[in-house]
C-alpha positions, 0 to 999 in steps of 0.5 A, a space after each residue: 500500500 502506498 499511503 502517501 498516494 492513498 492520502 493524496 487521493 482521499 484529499 482530492 475525493 473529499 474536495 470534489 465528491 458529494 456524499 450520497 445522503 446529501 445528494 438525496 437531501 438536495 434533490 428532495 429539497 428541489 422537489 418540494 420547493 415552490 419558490 422559483 428563485 430558491 428552486 433555481 439556486 438549489 438546481 444550480 448548486 446540484 449542477 455544481 456538485 455534478 460538474 465537480 465530481 465529473 471533472 475532479 475539480 474542487 466543489 468550491 474555490 475555498 478548498 478548506 483547511 484539512 482536519 484529520 480524525 483517526 479511529 483507532 481499535 485497541 489492536 492497532 497502533 499509530 506510529 510517528 511514521 504514519 503521522 508523517 505519511 498523513 502530513 506528506 500525503 495531505 501536502 501532495 493532495 492539496 498540490 495535485 487538486 489543486 487547492 487554493 494557496 492559503 498558507 501565510 508566510 512569516 514568523 508568528 507576528 508576520 503570520 498574524 499580520 499577513 505581511 509577508 504574503 502567501 506560499 505559492 504551493 497549496 500544500 503548505 497549508 498544514 492540517 490542524 492537530 490530529 484528533 484520535 477517537 477510540 471506543 472509550 468515547 461517550 457521546 451521541 455519535 459514539 462509534 462501535 470501533 472494532 479491535 482492528 479498526 484504523 480509519 483516517 477521516 479527512 475533513 476540509 473546513 472552509 473559512 466562511 463557516 469558521 467566521 460564523 462559528 461560535 464556541 461559548 458557555 451557556 447557562 443551562 438552567 437545568 433545561 435541555 431546551 434552553 441550551 438547544 434554543 441558545 444554539 439555534 439562536 446563534 445559528 439563526 443569526 449566523 445563517 442569515 449572514 453566511 450567504 452560501 446556504 443551504 447548510 448542514 449545521 453542526 452542534 457539539 456540547 461538552 465540558 470544555 471548549 476543546 471537547 465541544 469543538 471535537 464533538 462537533 468535528 466528529 459529528 461532521 465526520 460521522 453524521 448522515 442525513 439518512 439517519 437523523 435523531 428526533 432532536 436533529 429533525 426538530 432543529 432542522 425544522 426550526 432553522 428552516 422556519 427562518 426562510 433564509 433559503 438557499 443563497 438567501 433567496 428565501 424558500 423552504 430550505 435553509 438547512 438540509 439537516 443538522 448534526 447534534 453531538 452531546 458528550 460527557 458533562 460535569 456538575 456545573 451551571 454551564 454547558 460549553 456549546 460549539 456551533 458551525 453553520 457549514 456552507 453548501 459544499 460541506 461536509 467535505 469528508 472522505 475516509 481512508 481505511 488502513 
């Protein structure tokens, strides 16, 4: 197995391919939409997906920041060599795609100020810290991880949704509805400013900012529009009542569905909630089984 080549190909697949559940949800949204402008926008979005998949060209000019989740069974190991291969494979994949050059040059201050420009090679955009997931995870999206599992999930996270994302404390007041309602209020506000709806927003609820965001990312990697919980369907219905619609044209489909991942909680008056209003090309996810 050539892991470098395999990782490179998975990065390209994540950037250019629409998942079957999302394609099905989008076609259903087109079939029920009676707003002419909204239906036209949905049809153009679907055509964009089809062209990207046929030509192996990125779904969006914002080709995203790579995030990696490794599912690990207790009989498998992660070596330093494998981590290096994942990083190198991402570098090769972004260059071959080609991704948009987005990596900022310079020392820490210069990178903050963006005063030295960008690297020409897209592969210089390094992935975020790698997240490892095991069978000990206790959350809504808990996976049955067999002892021989070693799956590497690659997520490409765009900048627009990151600008509109939020991770903050919520005083729960011993009310599930209060916590979820607050998350929905954040999403209602951010979706109106996102521009590239319909979205599949994600919500992670944990004990710390890191944990809440990790739960959110795992929901993006593992979630399916074909298998939505009662709470996810309720959130979807509420967000669609905003009638923001595709690309802000109004209509019935502001979101195609949502992901809600609730992890462990501690005895406290607050819950840490992370929300991300994905744009219409997300989730961009592909998996390498090793």
